[in-house]
DRENSE-352976 format. One record per residue (C-alpha): x, y, z; residue in one letter. Coordinates in pm, whole numbers, padded with zeros to 5 digits, always signed. Layout:
<rs>
XYZA
...
</rs>
This chain:
<rs>
+01841+01405+03840M
+01653+01702+03978N
+01294+01591+04044E
+01151+01903+03880W
+01351+01845+03560V
+01247+01480+03564N
+00879+01571+03596A
+00894+01834+03320M
+01063+01596+03079Q
+00796+01334+03146A
+00529+01598+03092R
+00670+01682+02749K
+00660+01319+02645W
+00305+01288+02774M
+00198+01572+02545K
+00360+01402+02246K
+00142+01096+02312N
-00170+01299+02235E
-00110+01268+01860S
-00168+00892+01891F
-00515+00930+02043L
-00712+01030+01729P
-00587+00721+01543V
-00666+00490+01835W
-01009+00646+01885H
-01095+00626+01514A
-00985+00261+01499Y
-01200+00154+01796V
-01501+00348+01673G
-01467+00212+01320S
-01403-00148+01427E
-01702-00158+01666L
-01926+00077+01460Q
-01957+00307+01759L
-01951+00615+01538F
-02270+00486+01377D
-02423+00413+01716S
-02370+00779+01809F
-02481+00913+01473K
-02765+01079+01663K
-02723+01220+02013A
-02747+00934+02264R
-02643+00844+02616T
-02360+00605+02688V
-02602+00377+02872E
-02839+00343+02576S
-02556+00251+02340V
-02423+00003+02595S
-02764-00162+02622E
-02796-00180+02243E
-02446-00312+02167T
-02371-00513+02480G
-02038-00335+02525Y
-01950-00230+02885P
-02079+00119+02967A
-01758+00222+03145D
-01544+00135+02840L
-01780+00316+02605I
-01782+00614+02840G
-01404+00631+02842S
-01393+00603+02463W
-01652+00883+02434V
-01450+01114+02660R
-01143+01065+02442V
-01362+01136+02140G
-01475+01467+02287V
-01113+01560+02362A
-00994+01488+02007V
-01313+01642+01860K
-01444+01322+01704H
-01748+01347+01935M
-01969+01635+02042K
-02119+01675+02387R
-02495+01739+02369R
-02758+01822+02637P
-02882+01568+02893N
-02558+01365+02906Q
-02583+01268+02540T
-02308+01257+02279F
-02303+01265+01901R
-02042+01178+01637T
-01895+01483+01464S
-02031+01474+01110K
-01756+01702+00986K
-01456+01523+01134R
-01580+01164+01099C
-01761+01177+00764A
-01527+00916+00611S
-01600+00654+00879I
-01974+00696+00944V
-02280+00562+00766G
-02332+00461+00405N
-02068+00705+00281N
-01798+00561+00503A
-01471+00491+00321S
-01366+00122+00324P
-01017+00247+00257G
-00998+00453+00575V
-01122+00158+00778K
-00868-00074+00617A
-00588+00175+00677L
-00681+00212+01046L
-00698-00164+01081K
-00357-00213+00923E
-00194+00055+01140I
-00342-00065+01468M
-00341-00443+01414E
-00020-00481+01215L
+00215-00184+01242H
+00170-00074+01602M
+00196-00419+01767P
+00510-00488+01566T
+00675-00159+01658L
+00582-00203+02024L
+00747-00547+02025N
+01083-00413+01903Y
+01254-00456+02242P
+01152-00822+02250E
+01273-00883+01893Y
+01610-00732+01979M
+01649-00922+02308R
+01544-01258+02165S
+01698-01201+01821Q
+01379-01345+01678K
+01144-01180+01428R
+00771-01163+01380A
+00617-01354+01091R
+00364-01191+00861F
+00050-01406+00830D
-00066-01375+00469H
-00384-01574+00530E
-00489-01361+00826R
-00388-01016+00704H
-00383-01055+00327G
-00731-00908+00280Q
-00668-00580+00461V
-00327-00534+00300V
-00488-00586-00041A
-00733-00306+00036E
-00468-00057+00148T
-00247-00141-00150S
-00538-00062-00381A
-00564+00283-00222L
-00202+00361-00304L
-00227+00234-00660E
-00514+00474-00725H
-00266+00761-00749F
-00089+00600-01046A
-00392+00486-01245I
-00397+00787-01482K
-00032+00737-01571K
-00086+00371-01658I
-00410+00430-01849K
-00232+00689-02063K
+00048+00446-02139M
-00202+00179-02247I
-00378+00429-02474R
-00051+00533-02636D
+00074+00178-02701R
-00069-00130-02868N
-00128-00324-02545V
-00311-00655-02579K
-00225-00827-02248S
-00167-00722-01888I
-00062-00930-01588V
-00098-00797-01232D
+00140-00976-00995L
+00021-00965-00635G
-00315-00846-00768C
-00503-00841-00438G
-00876-00807-00497H
-00825-00710-00860G
-00944-00353-00822G
-00663-00216-01036Y
-00742-00451-01323L
-01109-00361-01307R
-01024+00010-01334K
-00813-00065-01641L
-01078-00296-01789A
-01340-00023-01769D
-01144+00169-02033D
-00989-00129-02212H
-01243-00415-02231P
-01056-00580-02521D
-00726-00619-02335V
-00667-00965-02189E
-00588-00935-01817M
-00467-01187-01559I
-00433-01131-01185G
-00196-01349-00983V
-00180-01369-00604D
-00043-01620-00355L
-00342-01589-00120N
-00626-01812-00240K
-00886-01630-00028N
-00786-01301-00188V
-00821-01459-00532I
-01167-01595-00445I
-01282-01244-00352K
-01117-01099-00664A
-01311-01343-00883R
-01636-01257-00710E
-01585-00884-00752Q
-01476-00921-01116S
-01748-01158-01241R
-01883-00888-01474D
-01545-00851-01647Y
-01502-01133-01902P
-01153-01013-02001N
-01011-01059-01649I
-00895-01394-01512Q
-00736-01474-01177F
-00490-01743-01077E
-00337-01851-00748V
+00038-01854-00794G
+00382-01758-00671D
+00506-01462-00875I
+00862-01598-00855N
+00767-01900-01066S
+00432-01820-01233W
+00436-01786-01612T
+00155-01728-01866P
+00030-02040-02041E
+00120-01904-02382E
+00286-01603-02538G
+00451-01299-02387N
+00288-01021-02186V
+00280-00658-02297D
+00247-00502-01951V
+00330-00644-01608I
+00210-00466-01295L
+00454-00511-01006L
+00290-00300-00739H
+00390-00303-00369N
+00586-00623-00409I
+00953-00554-00332F
+00909-00570+00047H
+00786-00930+00010Y
+01103-01030-00179I
+01440-01077-00010H
+01694-00824-00147P
+01911-01112-00272D
+01614-01254-00464S
+01495-00936-00637R
+01727-00981-00932T
+01599-01337-00968G
+01241-01210-00983L
+01322-00952-01250L
+01517-01210-01449D
+01208-01432-01435H
+00983-01148-01555L
+01228-01082-01838N
+01156-01434-01960S
+00796-01355-02049Y
+00756-00977-02081V
+00728-00879-02448A
+01042-00753-02619R
+00888-00403-02637D
+00683-00450-02319G
+00683-00258-01993L
+00677-00336-01623I
+00493-00086-01404S
+00643-00067-01055V
+00497+00099-00746I
+00694+00076-00424T
+00790+00276-00118P
+01157+00370-00130I
+01396+00436+00157S
+01647+00719+00194D
+01465+00972-00024T
+01396+01340+00017E
+01023+01268+00066H
+00832+01112+00357G
+01135+01023+00564E
+00945+00969+00891A
+00674+00747+00742F
+00900+00546+00513S
+01150+00480+00794S
+00867+00360+01023A
+00728+00148+00740F
+01074+00003+00683N
+01103-00075+01056S
+00780-00274+01033F
+00915-00480+00741F
+01257-00564+00884V
+01099-00679+01211A
+00950-00974+01019H
+01130-01287+00907S
+00930-01296+00582N
+00919-00923+00498L
+01222-00725+00389F
+01383-00383+00384A
+01272-00126+00129L
+01504-00062-00166P
+01667+00275-00223N
+01728+00443-00560K
+02082+00311-00619P
+01967-00044-00539Q
+01679-00014-00787L
+01922+00109-01052Q
+02161-00177-00978E
+01907-00459-00999I
+01744-00316-01314S
+02079-00295-01493E
+02178-00640-01370C
+01858-00783-01515C
+01891-00588-01843Q
+01606-00346-01783F
+01600+00025-01848E
+01451+00214-01553L
+01283+00547-01628F
+01014+00796-01527D
+01073+00762-01152L
+00823+00988-00976D
+00681+01013-00623P
+00305+00953-00619I
+00260+00985-00241I
+00539+01207-00113K
+00444+01183+00254E
+00486+00805+00238G
+00778+00803-00007S
+00582+00589-00254W
+00724+00598-00606Y
+00619+00476-00947T
+00845+00396-01243F
+00874+00183-01556W
+01107-00099-01650L
+01161-00191-02015S
+01388-00462-02160P
+01722-00301-02246S
+01742-00494-02573V
+01434-00309-02701H
+01574+00025-02585I
+01904-00035-02770K
+01715-00135-03086E
+01502+00180-03055L
+01817+00391-03026H
+01961+00228-03337Q
+01643+00289-03540R
+01603+00650-03428T
+01969+00744-03420G
+01955+00852-03052T
+02218+00768-02794D
+02184+00610-02451D
+02166+00946-02278N
+01852+01055-02461E
+01493+00959-02388Q
+01450+00577-02416P
+01084+00597-02514I
+00917+00893-02687P
+00723+01103-02442G
+00898+00961-02137Q
+01181+01102-01928K
+01485+00943-01772H
+01475+00899-01395A
+01708+01109-01185E
+01863+00811-01010L
+02198+00950-00917T
+02048+01200-00671K
+02026+01065-00318T
+01910+01239-00006S
</rs>
């Protein structure tokens, strides 16, 4: 190959790498609280003396920060964090969600994607450590669920809901949001990670209507009675595709006859967020205990197989291809049709719309 062509091609790829630098810089600064150390204009040496971190490494990090505009160069060889660009990761107003997202990207996603050649050569997969990473994943999941909270609150207001179960509840933030508006609804959070449940109990001690249990969602059942609403949020990628029908069959055993299951999940092969969802999917399939994202036809197939009606499928985060939808026992839908005189092609529940599941990208 012509040396000039070779050099120019390498140069183009070098420029593409620049988009990675802001994420890396933000992660390091957030993890080590360096943005706070430079909240006021300071020299690299003074921050090194205060933190104990090597001055040459801090200096290199600062120079990247200036280049990506996270840091500002001030007089007398001092530097200051950009208040405008780094407001979400500095000081008392820093967003825990942004920090958790950076941590998940840099400590989970990137190492896995970088190890792809080794996984392919060895034909071995990574293994997701729930004990080690369960806390940060719970935080990022809560961020995504925030975009569906209004939809679920409205449903609870419009129906006579007396019980809610959140499967894979994380730190229980979603249940607390619902309990603020519905203090009389009995709520139970279930999660496999006992440390996550301990934190959920601590954070929910002022909510007498919320309980938490350590359990496997594939076998857990309520002690008595059926459940009006089940939250199944960001769960499918933890369940093998061959086992998803088994999970829904199990939920069908204790969801109320006229109950609903709220589902939030990223979906593959959609018209939204193709780049992010495909990268997210690559992260999952590289693990022996995480699994490929479902697509719309697969969701339709497993819901019908398990006698659920799937409806109101909407993207809540288009850039990540995250969707929300409802599942309702088909028996109740058929009875509703018989009482109202509607047919199967009309709306299954008043005020709700059928999902457009036949359209694929």
